[in-house]
N, C-alpha and C positions, 0 to 999 in steps of 0.2 A: 687299750683300745684305740684304734686309729679312726679319726673322724674326717670325712671328706665332704665338702659342700659342693654338690653338683646342682645347678639350677633346675634341671629337668626332674631330678629325683627329689629335690628339696621343695617341690611344688611351686616354685616361682614361675615355671613355664606353663602352668595350668591356668586357663582362664575359667574361673569358677562360674561365671554367668553362663557359659556354654555347657559346662559340666552339669549344671543344675537343670538343663532342659534337654538332656540327651538320654537316649534309651538304647538298650542292646536287645537285638532279636536273635534268638538261638533256635537252631534245629539240629538234632543229633546227626541227621544224615547229610547235613550241609545246606546252605542257603545262599542266595544271591541278592544283589541289590534290587532286582526286579521283584523277587519274592517279598522283600522287606517293604517295598512301596505298596504292593498288593495287600499285605497284611495291615499296613497303616490305613489304607483306604477302607478295608473291611471293618476296621475298628472305628470308623467314622471321621477320619481326618482326610482332608483333601490335599492335592499337590501343593497348594499355596501355604499349607501349614508346615511343610517340610523344608528345612533350609539346606541340609547336606545329608547324603547317604554314603557311607564308606565301608569297605570290607574290613573286618577285624583281622587279627593275626592268624586265626585258624579259618578253615573253610566253613565252620559251623556258626559263626557269628557275623552280624552286620550291625554297625552302630548308626543311629539316626539322630541328627541334631534337629530339633523342632524350632519353629519361629519364636514361640513364647512359652511361658510356663503354663498358661491356660490349656494349651494343647496337651501338655504332659499330664495335667490334672484330669483331663478328659480320658486319657489312656489309662491312668491309674484307677479311675473309677470303674473301668471294665475289669475283666479278669486278667490275671497275669499270664494266662495261656489261652490260645485260641487256634482255630483250625481254618486254613485257607487252601482250597483245592485238594482236600484230602490229606494235607500235611499239617502237623501240629507245630506251633511256634510258641516259645516261651519269651515273655517280655520282662525285662528288668531295667531299673534305672542305674545309671552310672554314678559312682561316688568316689570320693578321694579317700584312699587308705594308705597308711604308712607301710613301706616295704623294708624289711631288714635284709641287708646284704651280707 
């Protein structure tokens, strides 16, 4: 077996504090950053609670970094799926997992 130590894959490039307060918003038909912010606001968060919003690798996901963990706790207390404007969104927390290459 050949072992290669790459910092990004070895989790040295991951900032765990940011990962712990990040969520992924998913919609099967695709979603945008605007839809993600609307969903966050419907869930009870304000624009001041959101630090960053960025598009995922696919058209179906948007990742949101929250200002602090209490905002994340507020979201987790709600359901993991909710509807905004007739579209249903699924919410999940991001986590660190090992990938085998």
